[in-house]
Biopython code that builds the backbone (N, CA, C, O; Angstrom):
import numpy as np
from Bio.PDB.StructureBuilder import StructureBuilder

atoms = [
    (1, "MET", "N", (169.747, -143.746, 75.861)),
    (1, "MET", "CA", (170.743, -143.027, 75.030)),
    (1, "MET", "C", (170.784, -141.656, 75.736)),
    (1, "MET", "O", (169.769, -141.023, 76.026)),
    (2, "LYS", "N", (172.100, -141.235, 75.998)),
    (2, "LYS", "CA", (172.347, -139.845, 76.468)),
    (2, "LYS", "C", (172.560, -138.861, 75.274)),
    (2, "LYS", "O", (173.373, -139.111, 74.383)),
    (3, "ILE", "N", (171.838, -137.795, 75.293)),
    (3, "ILE", "CA", (171.944, -136.800, 74.268)),
    (3, "ILE", "C", (172.711, -135.506, 74.869)),
    (3, "ILE", "O", (172.332, -134.942, 75.895)),
    (4, "ILE", "N", (173.733, -135.138, 74.179)),
    (4, "ILE", "CA", (174.418, -133.919, 74.583)),
    (4, "ILE", "C", (174.292, -132.856, 73.451)),
    (4, "ILE", "O", (174.717, -133.061, 72.314)),
    (5, "ASP", "N", (173.686, -131.723, 73.837)),
    (5, "ASP", "CA", (173.482, -130.624, 72.933)),
    (5, "ASP", "C", (174.718, -129.780, 72.745)),
    (5, "ASP", "O", (175.121, -129.070, 73.666)),
    (6, "LEU", "N", (175.299, -129.833, 71.638)),
    (6, "LEU", "CA", (176.511, -129.193, 71.409)),
    (6, "LEU", "C", (176.373, -127.809, 70.699)),
    (6, "LEU", "O", (177.363, -127.187, 70.314)),
    (7, "SER", "N", (175.085, -127.358, 70.545)),
    (7, "SER", "CA", (174.845, -126.057, 69.923)),
    (7, "SER", "C", (175.337, -124.884, 70.811)),
    (7, "SER", "O", (175.287, -124.950, 72.039)),
    (8, "GLN", "N", (175.776, -123.896, 70.196)),
    (8, "GLN", "CA", (176.303, -122.720, 70.857)),
    (8, "GLN", "C", (175.697, -121.483, 70.395)),
    (8, "GLN", "O", (175.357, -121.432, 69.214)),
    (9, "PRO", "N", (175.494, -120.392, 71.216)),
    (9, "PRO", "CA", (174.959, -119.172, 70.621)),
    (9, "PRO", "C", (176.014, -118.480, 69.711)),
    (9, "PRO", "O", (177.225, -118.642, 69.859)),
    (10, "ILE", "N", (175.479, -117.737, 68.810)),
    (10, "ILE", "CA", (176.373, -116.966, 67.856)),
    (10, "ILE", "C", (176.442, -115.543, 68.350)),
    (10, "ILE", "O", (175.430, -114.862, 68.520)),
    (11, "TYR", "N", (177.715, -115.100, 68.584)),
    (11, "TYR", "CA", (177.869, -113.761, 69.000)),
    (11, "TYR", "C", (178.314, -112.821, 67.900)),
    (11, "TYR", "O", (179.084, -113.231, 67.032)),
    (12, "ASN", "N", (177.867, -111.585, 67.900)),
    (12, "ASN", "CA", (178.284, -110.619, 66.815)),
    (12, "ASN", "C", (179.293, -109.657, 67.427)),
    (12, "ASN", "O", (179.445, -108.581, 66.850)),
    (13, "LYS", "N", (179.962, -109.898, 68.465)),
    (13, "LYS", "CA", (181.013, -109.025, 68.954)),
    (13, "LYS", "C", (182.071, -109.881, 69.657)),
    (13, "LYS", "O", (181.918, -111.097, 69.775)),
    (14, "ALA", "N", (183.121, -109.250, 70.112)),
    (14, "ALA", "CA", (184.126, -110.025, 70.786)),
    (14, "ALA", "C", (183.563, -110.726, 72.074)),
    (14, "ALA", "O", (182.821, -110.137, 72.860)),
    (15, "LYS", "N", (183.956, -111.988, 72.227)),
    (15, "LYS", "CA", (183.564, -112.738, 73.337)),
    (15, "LYS", "C", (184.465, -113.780, 73.663)),
    (15, "LYS", "O", (184.823, -114.571, 72.791)),
    (16, "ASP", "N", (184.888, -113.865, 74.892)),
    (16, "ASP", "CA", (185.949, -114.845, 75.278)),
    (16, "ASP", "C", (187.112, -114.929, 74.356)),
    (16, "ASP", "O", (187.592, -116.005, 73.999)),
    (17, "GLY", "N", (187.568, -113.727, 73.968)),
    (17, "GLY", "CA", (188.808, -113.681, 73.115)),
    (17, "GLY", "C", (188.612, -113.942, 71.590)),
    (17, "GLY", "O", (189.545, -113.882, 70.790)),
    (18, "TRP", "N", (187.309, -114.240, 71.244)),
    (18, "TRP", "CA", (187.027, -114.550, 69.772)),
    (18, "TRP", "C", (186.310, -113.296, 69.244)),
    (18, "TRP", "O", (185.511, -112.682, 69.951)),
    (19, "ASN", "N", (186.588, -112.958, 68.090)),
    (19, "ASN", "CA", (185.887, -111.816, 67.492)),
    (19, "ASN", "C", (185.154, -112.371, 66.209)),
    (19, "ASN", "O", (185.741, -112.660, 65.166)),
    (20, "VAL", "N", (183.819, -112.479, 66.415)),
    (20, "VAL", "CA", (182.949, -112.896, 65.335)),
    (20, "VAL", "C", (182.153, -111.659, 64.814)),
    (20, "VAL", "O", (181.157, -111.224, 65.392)),
    (21, "ASN", "N", (182.682, -111.128, 63.664)),
    (21, "ASN", "CA", (182.170, -109.928, 63.204)),
    (21, "ASN", "C", (180.882, -110.017, 62.300)),
    (21, "ASN", "O", (179.973, -109.186, 62.303)),
    (22, "TYR", "N", (180.945, -111.162, 61.520)),
    (22, "TYR", "CA", (179.757, -111.328, 60.583)),
    (22, "TYR", "C", (179.590, -112.740, 60.210)),
    (22, "TYR", "O", (180.568, -113.441, 59.951)),
    (23, "ILE", "N", (178.391, -113.176, 60.174)),
    (23, "ILE", "CA", (178.085, -114.468, 59.607)),
    (23, "ILE", "C", (176.692, -114.410, 58.989)),
    (23, "ILE", "O", (175.717, -113.911, 59.552)),
    (24, "SER", "N", (176.690, -114.986, 57.737)),
    (24, "SER", "CA", (175.433, -114.895, 56.994)),
    (24, "SER", "C", (175.235, -116.059, 56.092)),
    (24, "SER", "O", (176.091, -116.441, 55.293)),
    (25, "PHE", "N", (174.057, -116.612, 56.257)),
    (25, "PHE", "CA", (173.708, -117.809, 55.336)),
    (25, "PHE", "C", (172.114, -117.870, 55.448)),
    (25, "PHE", "O", (171.511, -117.484, 56.449)),
    (26, "PRO", "N", (171.532, -118.370, 54.368)),
    (26, "PRO", "CA", (170.063, -118.415, 54.467)),
    (26, "PRO", "C", (169.643, -119.598, 55.443)),
    (26, "PRO", "O", (170.370, -120.580, 55.595)),
    (27, "SER", "N", (168.534, -119.457, 56.037)),
    (27, "SER", "CA", (168.102, -120.457, 56.991)),
    (27, "SER", "C", (167.616, -121.762, 56.392)),
    (27, "SER", "O", (167.265, -122.695, 57.115)),
    (28, "HIS", "N", (167.596, -121.825, 55.086)),
    (28, "HIS", "CA", (167.223, -123.068, 54.349)),
    (28, "HIS", "C", (168.377, -123.679, 53.706)),
    (28, "HIS", "O", (168.249, -124.206, 52.601)),
    (29, "ILE", "N", (169.553, -123.646, 54.348)),
    (29, "ILE", "CA", (170.725, -124.227, 53.727)),
    (29, "ILE", "C", (170.902, -125.560, 54.373)),
    (29, "ILE", "O", (170.748, -125.678, 55.589)),
    (30, "ALA", "N", (171.212, -126.547, 53.626)),
    (30, "ALA", "CA", (171.519, -127.914, 54.091)),
    (30, "ALA", "C", (170.368, -128.545, 54.919)),
    (30, "ALA", "O", (169.222, -128.107, 54.811)),
    (31, "THR", "N", (170.665, -129.543, 55.721)),
    (31, "THR", "CA", (169.667, -130.204, 56.521)),
    (31, "THR", "C", (169.281, -129.210, 57.664)),
    (31, "THR", "O", (170.124, -128.580, 58.302)),
    (32, "HIS", "N", (167.923, -129.124, 57.866)),
    (32, "HIS", "CA", (167.506, -128.185, 58.868)),
    (32, "HIS", "C", (166.083, -128.607, 59.378)),
    (32, "HIS", "O", (165.472, -129.506, 58.801)),
    (33, "VAL", "N", (165.600, -128.004, 60.376)),
    (33, "VAL", "CA", (164.306, -128.327, 61.008)),
    (33, "VAL", "C", (163.411, -127.083, 60.729)),
    (33, "VAL", "O", (163.794, -125.948, 61.014)),
    (34, "ASN", "N", (162.202, -127.346, 60.160)),
    (34, "ASN", "CA", (161.132, -126.296, 60.077)),
    (34, "ASN", "C", (160.202, -126.553, 61.254)),
    (34, "ASN", "O", (159.715, -127.658, 61.494)),
    (35, "VAL", "N", (159.981, -125.405, 62.000)),
    (35, "VAL", "CA", (159.031, -125.460, 63.127)),
    (35, "VAL", "C", (157.815, -124.483, 62.829)),
    (35, "VAL", "O", (157.907, -123.620, 61.956)),
    (36, "PRO", "N", (156.774, -124.643, 63.525)),
    (36, "PRO", "CA", (155.532, -123.793, 63.297)),
    (36, "PRO", "C", (155.841, -122.362, 63.141)),
    (36, "PRO", "O", (155.186, -121.706, 62.330)),
    (37, "GLY", "N", (156.772, -121.814, 63.837)),
    (37, "GLY", "CA", (157.087, -120.415, 63.731)),
    (37, "GLY", "C", (157.569, -119.900, 62.308)),
    (37, "GLY", "O", (157.608, -118.708, 62.003)),
    (38, "HIS", "N", (157.930, -120.946, 61.480)),
    (38, "HIS", "CA", (158.426, -120.713, 60.140)),
    (38, "HIS", "C", (157.204, -120.149, 59.294)),
    (38, "HIS", "O", (157.415, -119.364, 58.370)),
    (39, "ALA", "N", (156.014, -120.536, 59.605)),
    (39, "ALA", "CA", (154.893, -120.176, 58.792)),
    (39, "ALA", "C", (153.601, -119.767, 59.641)),
    (39, "ALA", "O", (152.547, -119.455, 59.089)),
    (40, "VAL", "N", (153.748, -119.790, 60.877)),
    (40, "VAL", "CA", (152.600, -119.454, 61.819)),
    (40, "VAL", "C", (153.096, -118.285, 62.648)),
    (40, "VAL", "O", (154.102, -118.389, 63.349)),
    (41, "GLU", "N", (152.356, -117.130, 62.560)),
    (41, "GLU", "CA", (152.906, -116.011, 63.311)),
    (41, "GLU", "C", (153.226, -116.248, 64.802)),
    (41, "GLU", "O", (154.286, -115.843, 65.280)),
    (42, "SER", "N", (152.272, -116.930, 65.559)),
    (42, "SER", "CA", (152.481, -117.152, 66.852)),
    (42, "SER", "C", (152.972, -118.610, 67.113)),
    (42, "SER", "O", (152.924, -119.089, 68.246)),
    (43, "GLY", "N", (153.409, -119.250, 66.123)),
    (43, "GLY", "CA", (153.921, -120.629, 66.310)),
    (43, "GLY", "C", (155.211, -120.713, 67.064)),
    (43, "GLY", "O", (155.924, -119.717, 67.187)),
    (44, "LYS", "N", (155.543, -121.931, 67.595)),
    (44, "LYS", "CA", (156.706, -122.199, 68.387)),
    (44, "LYS", "C", (157.932, -122.039, 67.485)),
    (44, "LYS", "O", (157.898, -122.282, 66.279)),
    (45, "THR", "N", (158.971, -121.634, 68.114)),
    (45, "THR", "CA", (160.243, -121.503, 67.407)),
    (45, "THR", "C", (161.152, -122.675, 67.807)),
    (45, "THR", "O", (160.782, -123.481, 68.660)),
    (46, "LEU", "N", (162.309, -122.767, 67.209)),
    (46, "LEU", "CA", (163.220, -123.896, 67.443)),
    (46, "LEU", "C", (163.618, -124.021, 68.924)),
    (46, "LEU", "O", (163.670, -125.114, 69.487)),
    (47, "ASP", "N", (163.888, -122.892, 69.510)),
    (47, "ASP", "CA", (164.327, -122.872, 70.884)),
    (47, "ASP", "C", (163.242, -123.288, 71.872)),
    (47, "ASP", "O", (163.524, -123.451, 73.059)),
    (48, "ASP", "N", (161.976, -123.466, 71.392)),
    (48, "ASP", "CA", (160.952, -124.007, 72.252)),
    (48, "ASP", "C", (160.953, -125.536, 72.417)),
    (48, "ASP", "O", (160.206, -126.106, 73.212)),
    (49, "TYR", "N", (161.796, -126.140, 71.653)),
    (49, "TYR", "CA", (161.828, -127.637, 71.574)),
    (49, "TYR", "C", (163.063, -128.124, 72.156)),
    (49, "TYR", "O", (164.108, -127.518, 71.920)),
    (50, "PRO", "N", (163.051, -129.207, 72.928)),
    (50, "PRO", "CA", (164.280, -129.840, 73.444)),
    (50, "PRO", "C", (164.917, -130.564, 72.203)),
    (50, "PRO", "O", (164.213, -130.915, 71.256)),
    (51, "VAL", "N", (166.243, -130.770, 72.241)),
    (51, "VAL", "CA", (166.944, -131.427, 71.171)),
    (51, "VAL", "C", (166.340, -132.880, 70.934)),
    (51, "VAL", "O", (166.241, -133.358, 69.804)),
    (52, "ASP", "N", (165.984, -133.480, 71.979)),
    (52, "ASP", "CA", (165.535, -134.894, 71.908)),
    (52, "ASP", "C", (164.130, -135.055, 71.224)),
    (52, "ASP", "O", (163.609, -136.153, 71.024)),
    (53, "ALA", "N", (163.566, -133.838, 70.882)),
    (53, "ALA", "CA", (162.315, -133.912, 70.152)),
    (53, "ALA", "C", (162.527, -134.311, 68.689)),
    (53, "ALA", "O", (161.583, -134.600, 67.954)),
    (54, "PHE", "N", (163.823, -134.314, 68.293)),
    (54, "PHE", "CA", (164.144, -134.672, 66.922)),
    (54, "PHE", "C", (164.995, -135.922, 66.731)),
    (54, "PHE", "O", (165.540, -136.231, 65.671)),
    (55, "ILE", "N", (165.048, -136.572, 67.816)),
    (55, "ILE", "CA", (166.003, -137.821, 67.923)),
    (55, "ILE", "C", (165.137, -138.950, 68.456)),
    (55, "ILE", "O", (164.348, -138.774, 69.384)),
    (56, "GLY", "N", (165.310, -140.138, 67.827)),
    (56, "GLY", "CA", (164.558, -141.297, 68.252)),
    (56, "GLY", "C", (164.412, -142.332, 67.224)),
    (56, "GLY", "O", (164.849, -142.165, 66.085)),
    (57, "LYS", "N", (163.803, -143.408, 67.602)),
    (57, "LYS", "CA", (163.416, -144.477, 66.594)),
    (57, "LYS", "C", (162.556, -143.861, 65.517)),
    (57, "LYS", "O", (161.666, -143.044, 65.756)),
    (58, "SER", "N", (162.891, -144.322, 64.268)),
    (58, "SER", "CA", (162.065, -143.802, 63.117)),
    (58, "SER", "C", (162.011, -144.905, 61.992)),
    (58, "SER", "O", (162.764, -145.879, 61.962)),
    (59, "VAL", "N", (161.066, -144.641, 61.110)),
    (59, "VAL", "CA", (160.882, -145.543, 60.010)),
    (59, "VAL", "C", (160.839, -144.675, 58.722)),
    (59, "VAL", "O", (160.643, -143.461, 58.783)),
    (60, "VAL", "N", (161.028, -145.335, 57.566)),
    (60, "VAL", "CA", (160.895, -144.806, 56.232)),
    (60, "VAL", "C", (159.372, -145.101, 55.817)),
    (60, "VAL", "O", (158.936, -146.246, 55.929)),
    (61, "PHE", "N", (158.634, -144.141, 55.377)),
    (61, "PHE", "CA", (157.341, -144.327, 54.965)),
    (61, "PHE", "C", (157.228, -145.362, 53.907)),
    (61, "PHE", "O", (157.902, -145.315, 52.877)),
    (62, "GLN", "N", (156.320, -146.351, 54.186)),
    (62, "GLN", "CA", (155.953, -147.408, 53.159)),
    (62, "GLN", "C", (154.463, -147.360, 52.787)),
    (62, "GLN", "O", (154.061, -147.454, 51.627)),
    (63, "ASN", "N", (153.662, -147.204, 53.884)),
    (63, "ASN", "CA", (152.244, -147.070, 53.732)),
    (63, "ASN", "C", (151.655, -146.421, 54.996)),
    (63, "ASN", "O", (152.396, -146.034, 55.899)),
    (64, "LEU", "N", (150.302, -146.304, 55.052)),
    (64, "LEU", "CA", (149.602, -145.601, 56.152)),
    (64, "LEU", "C", (149.984, -146.246, 57.475)),
    (64, "LEU", "O", (150.110, -145.580, 58.502)),
    (65, "GLU", "N", (150.170, -147.601, 57.419)),
    (65, "GLU", "CA", (150.528, -148.321, 58.665)),
    (65, "GLU", "C", (151.909, -147.935, 59.262)),
    (65, "GLU", "O", (152.220, -148.209, 60.422)),
    (66, "SER", "N", (152.752, -147.250, 58.350)),
    (66, "SER", "CA", (153.994, -146.768, 58.808)),
    (66, "SER", "C", (154.000, -145.684, 59.796)),
    (66, "SER", "O", (154.943, -145.473, 60.558)),
    (67, "ILE", "N", (152.803, -144.933, 59.751)),
    (67, "ILE", "CA", (152.704, -143.719, 60.615)),
    (67, "ILE", "C", (152.273, -144.132, 61.991)),
    (67, "ILE", "O", (151.160, -144.633, 62.150)),
    (68, "LYS", "N", (153.121, -143.942, 63.024)),
    (68, "LYS", "CA", (152.869, -144.277, 64.382)),
    (68, "LYS", "C", (153.173, -143.202, 65.313)),
    (68, "LYS", "O", (154.149, -142.475, 65.124)),
    (69, "LYS", "N", (152.333, -143.048, 66.387)),
    (69, "LYS", "CA", (152.554, -141.994, 67.372)),
    (69, "LYS", "C", (153.876, -142.326, 68.088)),
    (69, "LYS", "O", (154.121, -143.486, 68.419)),
    (70, "GLY", "N", (154.714, -141.330, 68.325)),
    (70, "GLY", "CA", (155.927, -141.533, 69.049)),
    (70, "GLY", "C", (157.128, -141.996, 68.219)),
    (70, "GLY", "O", (158.253, -142.022, 68.718)),
    (71, "ILE", "N", (156.895, -142.355, 66.972)),
    (71, "ILE", "CA", (157.934, -142.893, 66.120)),
    (71, "ILE", "C", (158.159, -141.893, 64.979)),
    (71, "ILE", "O", (157.215, -141.468, 64.313)),
    (72, "GLY", "N", (159.421, -141.529, 64.770)),
    (72, "GLY", "CA", (159.807, -140.531, 63.694)),
    (72, "GLY", "C", (159.419, -141.285, 62.335)),
    (72, "GLY", "O", (159.455, -142.507, 62.192)),
    (73, "LEU", "N", (159.072, -140.430, 61.444)),
    (73, "LEU", "CA", (158.659, -140.810, 60.077)),
    (73, "LEU", "C", (159.429, -140.088, 58.989)),
    (73, "LEU", "O", (159.409, -138.857, 58.978)),
    (74, "PHE", "N", (160.096, -140.755, 58.089)),
    (74, "PHE", "CA", (160.888, -140.180, 57.020)),
    (74, "PHE", "C", (160.315, -140.467, 55.670)),
    (74, "PHE", "O", (159.843, -141.581, 55.442)),
    (75, "PHE", "N", (160.329, -139.471, 54.706)),
    (75, "PHE", "CA", (159.838, -139.700, 53.444)),
    (75, "PHE", "C", (161.000, -139.510, 52.441)),
    (75, "PHE", "O", (161.874, -138.684, 52.700)),
    (76, "GLU", "N", (161.041, -140.218, 51.345)),
    (76, "GLU", "CA", (162.024, -140.142, 50.427)),
    (76, "GLU", "C", (161.941, -138.879, 49.474)),
    (76, "GLU", "O", (162.876, -138.604, 48.722)),
    (77, "SER", "N", (160.808, -138.138, 49.535)),
    (77, "SER", "CA", (160.649, -136.956, 48.867)),
    (77, "SER", "C", (159.700, -136.089, 49.594)),
    (77, "SER", "O", (159.135, -136.489, 50.612)),
    (78, "ALA", "N", (159.496, -134.828, 49.064)),
    (78, "ALA", "CA", (158.616, -133.883, 49.716)),
    (78, "ALA", "C", (157.196, -134.005, 49.131)),
    (78, "ALA", "O", (156.291, -133.263, 49.513)),
    (79, "SER", "N", (157.012, -135.009, 48.144)),
    (79, "SER", "CA", (155.716, -135.212, 47.493)),
    (79, "SER", "C", (154.946, -136.184, 48.414)),
    (79, "SER", "O", (155.206, -137.386, 48.378)),
    (80, "ILE", "N", (154.025, -135.694, 49.219)),
    (80, "ILE", "CA", (153.281, -136.564, 50.165)),
    (80, "ILE", "C", (151.796, -136.363, 49.856)),
    (80, "ILE", "O", (151.313, -135.234, 49.782)),
    (81, "LYS", "N", (151.095, -137.460, 49.679)),
    (81, "LYS", "CA", (149.693, -137.541, 49.215)),
    (81, "LYS", "C", (148.812, -136.899, 50.391)),
    (81, "LYS", "O", (149.164, -136.987, 51.567)),
    (82, "ASP", "N", (147.677, -136.265, 49.998)),
    (82, "ASP", "CA", (146.753, -135.642, 50.916)),
    (82, "ASP", "C", (146.282, -136.620, 52.063)),
    (82, "ASP", "O", (146.155, -136.199, 53.213)),
    (83, "GLU", "N", (146.031, -137.902, 51.735)),
    (83, "GLU", "CA", (145.580, -138.809, 52.764)),
    (83, "GLU", "C", (146.626, -139.197, 53.796)),
    (83, "GLU", "O", (146.358, -139.484, 54.963)),
    (84, "VAL", "N", (147.886, -139.178, 53.243)),
    (84, "VAL", "CA", (149.073, -139.399, 54.184)),
    (84, "VAL", "C", (149.254, -138.201, 55.126)),
    (84, "VAL", "O", (149.527, -138.392, 56.311)),
    (85, "VAL", "N", (149.107, -136.995, 54.627)),
    (85, "VAL", "CA", (149.154, -135.774, 55.437)),
    (85, "VAL", "C", (148.112, -135.804, 56.470)),
    (85, "VAL", "O", (148.416, -135.519, 57.628)),
    (86, "GLN", "N", (146.936, -136.116, 56.162)),
    (86, "GLN", "CA", (145.823, -136.174, 57.142)),
    (86, "GLN", "C", (146.090, -137.214, 58.203)),
    (86, "GLN", "O", (145.769, -137.023, 59.376)),
    (87, "LYS", "N", (146.671, -138.297, 57.789)),
    (87, "LYS", "CA", (147.011, -139.401, 58.834)),
    (87, "LYS", "C", (148.141, -138.899, 59.730)),
    (87, "LYS", "O", (148.181, -139.213, 60.920)),
    (88, "ILE", "N", (149.032, -138.141, 59.176)),
    (88, "ILE", "CA", (150.203, -137.631, 60.016)),
    (88, "ILE", "C", (149.569, -136.628, 61.044)),
    (88, "ILE", "O", (149.924, -136.697, 62.220)),
    (89, "ILE", "N", (148.725, -135.779, 60.676)),
    (89, "ILE", "CA", (148.079, -134.814, 61.558)),
    (89, "ILE", "C", (147.333, -135.532, 62.631)),
    (89, "ILE", "O", (147.373, -135.120, 63.790)),
    (90, "GLU", "N", (146.614, -136.651, 62.270)),
    (90, "GLU", "CA", (145.804, -137.406, 63.195)),
    (90, "GLU", "C", (146.651, -138.222, 64.250)),
    (90, "GLU", "O", (146.361, -138.259, 65.445)),
    (91, "VAL", "N", (147.643, -138.820, 63.726)),
    (91, "VAL", "CA", (148.465, -139.779, 64.558)),
    (91, "VAL", "C", (149.561, -139.049, 65.335)),
    (91, "VAL", "O", (149.855, -139.397, 66.479)),
    (92, "ARG", "N", (150.181, -138.005, 64.689)),
    (92, "ARG", "CA", (151.247, -137.247, 65.300)),
    (92, "ARG", "C", (152.505, -138.072, 65.653)),
    (92, "ARG", "O", (152.789, -138.391, 66.807)),
    (93, "PRO", "N", (153.190, -138.373, 64.627)),
    (93, "PRO", "CA", (154.481, -139.110, 64.836)),
    (93, "PRO", "C", (155.498, -138.171, 65.634)),
    (93, "PRO", "O", (155.308, -136.957, 65.698)),
    (94, "LYS", "N", (156.500, -138.748, 66.190)),
    (94, "LYS", "CA", (157.464, -137.920, 66.968)),
    (94, "LYS", "C", (158.051, -136.801, 66.134)),
    (94, "LYS", "O", (158.148, -135.668, 66.605)),
    (95, "PHE", "N", (158.405, -137.066, 65.029)),
    (95, "PHE", "CA", (158.995, -136.030, 63.985)),
    (95, "PHE", "C", (158.745, -136.593, 62.713)),
    (95, "PHE", "O", (158.534, -137.796, 62.562)),
    (96, "VAL", "N", (158.761, -135.686, 61.700)),
    (96, "VAL", "CA", (158.676, -136.004, 60.259)),
    (96, "VAL", "C", (159.897, -135.550, 59.471)),
    (96, "VAL", "O", (160.315, -134.419, 59.719)),
    (97, "GLY", "N", (160.504, -136.263, 58.582)),
    (97, "GLY", "CA", (161.542, -135.890, 57.798)),
    (97, "GLY", "C", (161.317, -136.152, 56.373)),
    (97, "GLY", "O", (160.709, -137.143, 55.968)),
    (98, "VAL", "N", (161.860, -135.173, 55.561)),
    (98, "VAL", "CA", (161.578, -135.312, 54.147)),
    (98, "VAL", "C", (162.918, -135.149, 53.450)),
    (98, "VAL", "O", (163.765, -134.392, 53.924)),
    (99, "GLN", "N", (163.131, -135.834, 52.347)),
    (99, "GLN", "CA", (164.331, -135.647, 51.494)),
    (99, "GLN", "C", (164.065, -134.596, 50.451)),
    (99, "GLN", "O", (163.147, -134.725, 49.641)),
    (100, "GLY", "N", (164.840, -133.593, 50.471)),
    (100, "GLY", "CA", (164.535, -132.473, 49.514)),
    (100, "GLY", "C", (163.677, -131.403, 50.045)),
    (100, "GLY", "O", (163.182, -131.455, 51.171)),
    (101, "TYR", "N", (163.498, -130.376, 49.169)),
    (101, "TYR", "CA", (162.603, -129.187, 49.557)),
    (101, "TYR", "C", (161.171, -129.386, 49.197)),
    (101, "TYR", "O", (160.865, -130.214, 48.339)),
    (102, "PHE", "N", (160.269, -128.653, 49.822)),
    (102, "PHE", "CA", (158.937, -128.487, 49.425)),
    (102, "PHE", "C", (159.088, -127.422, 48.343)),
    (102, "PHE", "O", (159.493, -126.300, 48.645)),
    (103, "GLU", "N", (158.765, -127.753, 47.060)),
    (103, "GLU", "CA", (158.955, -126.807, 45.933)),
    (103, "GLU", "C", (157.696, -126.369, 45.256)),
    (103, "GLU", "O", (157.413, -125.184, 45.078)),
    (104, "SER", "N", (156.927, -127.412, 44.874)),
    (104, "SER", "CA", (155.631, -127.072, 44.085)),
    (104, "SER", "C", (154.671, -126.415, 45.040)),
    (104, "SER", "O", (154.754, -126.521, 46.264)),
    (105, "GLU", "N", (153.701, -125.689, 44.353)),
    (105, "GLU", "CA", (152.624, -125.047, 45.123)),
    (105, "GLU", "C", (151.919, -126.023, 46.101)),
    (105, "GLU", "O", (151.662, -125.717, 47.266)),
    (106, "LYS", "N", (151.634, -127.190, 45.552)),
    (106, "LYS", "CA", (151.012, -128.269, 46.376)),
    (106, "LYS", "C", (151.894, -128.717, 47.643)),
    (106, "LYS", "O", (151.398, -128.900, 48.755)),
    (107, "GLU", "N", (153.182, -128.865, 47.364)),
    (107, "GLU", "CA", (154.076, -129.215, 48.425)),
    (107, "GLU", "C", (154.152, -128.113, 49.401)),
    (107, "GLU", "O", (154.155, -128.430, 50.591)),
    (108, "LEU", "N", (154.212, -126.881, 49.084)),
    (108, "LEU", "CA", (154.259, -125.796, 49.919)),
    (108, "LEU", "C", (153.044, -125.668, 50.782)),
    (108, "LEU", "O", (153.138, -125.291, 51.950)),
    (109, "GLU", "N", (151.857, -125.992, 50.198)),
    (109, "GLU", "CA", (150.601, -126.013, 51.071)),
    (109, "GLU", "C", (150.696, -127.097, 52.088)),
    (109, "GLU", "O", (150.256, -126.923, 53.224)),
    (110, "ILE", "N", (151.270, -128.239, 51.707)),
    (110, "ILE", "CA", (151.399, -129.346, 52.611)),
    (110, "ILE", "C", (152.344, -128.888, 53.845)),
    (110, "ILE", "O", (152.096, -129.146, 55.023)),
    (111, "GLU", "N", (153.408, -128.207, 53.404)),
    (111, "GLU", "CA", (154.309, -127.692, 54.488)),
    (111, "GLU", "C", (153.617, -126.820, 55.450)),
    (111, "GLU", "O", (153.761, -126.975, 56.662)),
    (112, "LYS", "N", (152.865, -125.903, 54.937)),
    (112, "LYS", "CA", (152.141, -124.920, 55.736)),
    (112, "LYS", "C", (151.068, -125.640, 56.546)),
    (112, "LYS", "O", (150.824, -125.236, 57.683)),
    (113, "LEU", "N", (150.401, -126.701, 56.024)),
    (113, "LEU", "CA", (149.396, -127.379, 56.795)),
    (113, "LEU", "C", (150.047, -128.091, 57.972)),
    (113, "LEU", "O", (149.532, -128.039, 59.089)),
    (114, "LEU", "N", (151.174, -128.755, 57.731)),
    (114, "LEU", "CA", (151.830, -129.435, 58.838)),
    (114, "LEU", "C", (152.257, -128.487, 59.961)),
    (114, "LEU", "O", (152.136, -128.786, 61.149)),
    (115, "LEU", "N", (152.755, -127.343, 59.528)),
    (115, "LEU", "CA", (153.261, -126.339, 60.498)),
    (115, "LEU", "C", (152.115, -125.725, 61.254)),
    (115, "LEU", "O", (152.234, -125.462, 62.451)),
    (116, "ARG", "N", (150.972, -125.482, 60.564)),
    (116, "ARG", "CA", (149.702, -124.902, 61.263)),
    (116, "ARG", "C", (149.224, -125.915, 62.246)),
    (116, "ARG", "O", (148.592, -125.507, 63.221)),
    (117, "ASN", "N", (149.451, -127.176, 62.102)),
    (117, "ASN", "CA", (149.019, -128.230, 63.047)),
    (117, "ASN", "C", (150.123, -128.670, 64.047)),
    (117, "ASN", "O", (150.172, -129.783, 64.570)),
    (118, "SER", "N", (151.003, -127.656, 64.245)),
    (118, "SER", "CA", (152.098, -127.788, 65.240)),
    (118, "SER", "C", (152.931, -129.018, 65.077)),
    (118, "SER", "O", (153.375, -129.609, 66.061)),
    (119, "LEU", "N", (153.165, -129.439, 63.776)),
    (119, "LEU", "CA", (154.075, -130.484, 63.457)),
    (119, "LEU", "C", (155.342, -129.880, 62.886)),
    (119, "LEU", "O", (155.274, -129.093, 61.941)),
    (120, "CYS", "N", (156.505, -130.230, 63.440)),
    (120, "CYS", "CA", (157.640, -129.731, 62.815)),
    (120, "CYS", "C", (158.441, -130.921, 62.053)),
    (120, "CYS", "O", (158.251, -132.089, 62.392)),
    (121, "PHE", "N", (159.229, -130.626, 61.144)),
    (121, "PHE", "CA", (159.850, -131.648, 60.453)),
    (121, "PHE", "C", (161.270, -131.254, 59.986)),
    (121, "PHE", "O", (161.648, -130.086, 59.896)),
    (122, "MET", "N", (161.972, -132.273, 59.717)),
    (122, "MET", "CA", (163.365, -132.091, 59.175)),
    (122, "MET", "C", (163.420, -132.122, 57.671)),
    (122, "MET", "O", (162.787, -132.968, 57.039)),
    (123, "VAL", "N", (164.126, -131.260, 57.122)),
    (123, "VAL", "CA", (164.366, -131.197, 55.662)),
    (123, "VAL", "C", (165.791, -131.700, 55.425)),
    (123, "VAL", "O", (166.739, -131.008, 55.795)),
    (124, "CYS", "N", (165.968, -132.817, 54.853)),
    (124, "CYS", "CA", (167.290, -133.458, 54.703)),
    (124, "CYS", "C", (167.828, -133.258, 53.251)),
    (124, "CYS", "O", (167.108, -133.455, 52.273)),
    (125, "HIS", "N", (169.016, -132.891, 53.166)),
    (125, "HIS", "CA", (169.758, -132.703, 51.953)),
    (125, "HIS", "C", (171.080, -133.466, 51.960)),
    (125, "HIS", "O", (171.833, -133.406, 50.988)),
]
sb = StructureBuilder()
sb.init_structure("model")
sb.init_model(0)
sb.init_chain("A")
sb.init_seg("    ")
for serial, (resi, resn, name, xyz) in enumerate(atoms, 1):
    if name == "N":
        sb.init_residue(resn, " ", resi, " ")
    sb.init_atom(name, np.array(xyz, "f"), 0.0, 1.0, " ", f" {name:<3s}", serial, name[0])
structure = sb.get_structure()
């Protein structure tokens, strides 16, 4: 599969005949990727990853056997049990995706733990 990166830099001044004066939105709007730099001071940022780091074969989590190295893993919610988080850290799937936000204190701790272990994930809305 050929992947074509269509992302473009955002300019804050006239460029190539276009005048982009101002653009503002929170970084947590809609579907997005959280990378270690989101919670780890010296962590990798999004531009440290190739686009294909977030594309590939994936499965929806059913049980611990669903977690495989090199295969993306999606969860139907951000509520992930501790033993599942530990297995994710150990096995290191290609990427992790969750439906919804990490909202509770427990879920936020899980988010930070994944990021501290250099795992990035997609938050899908």
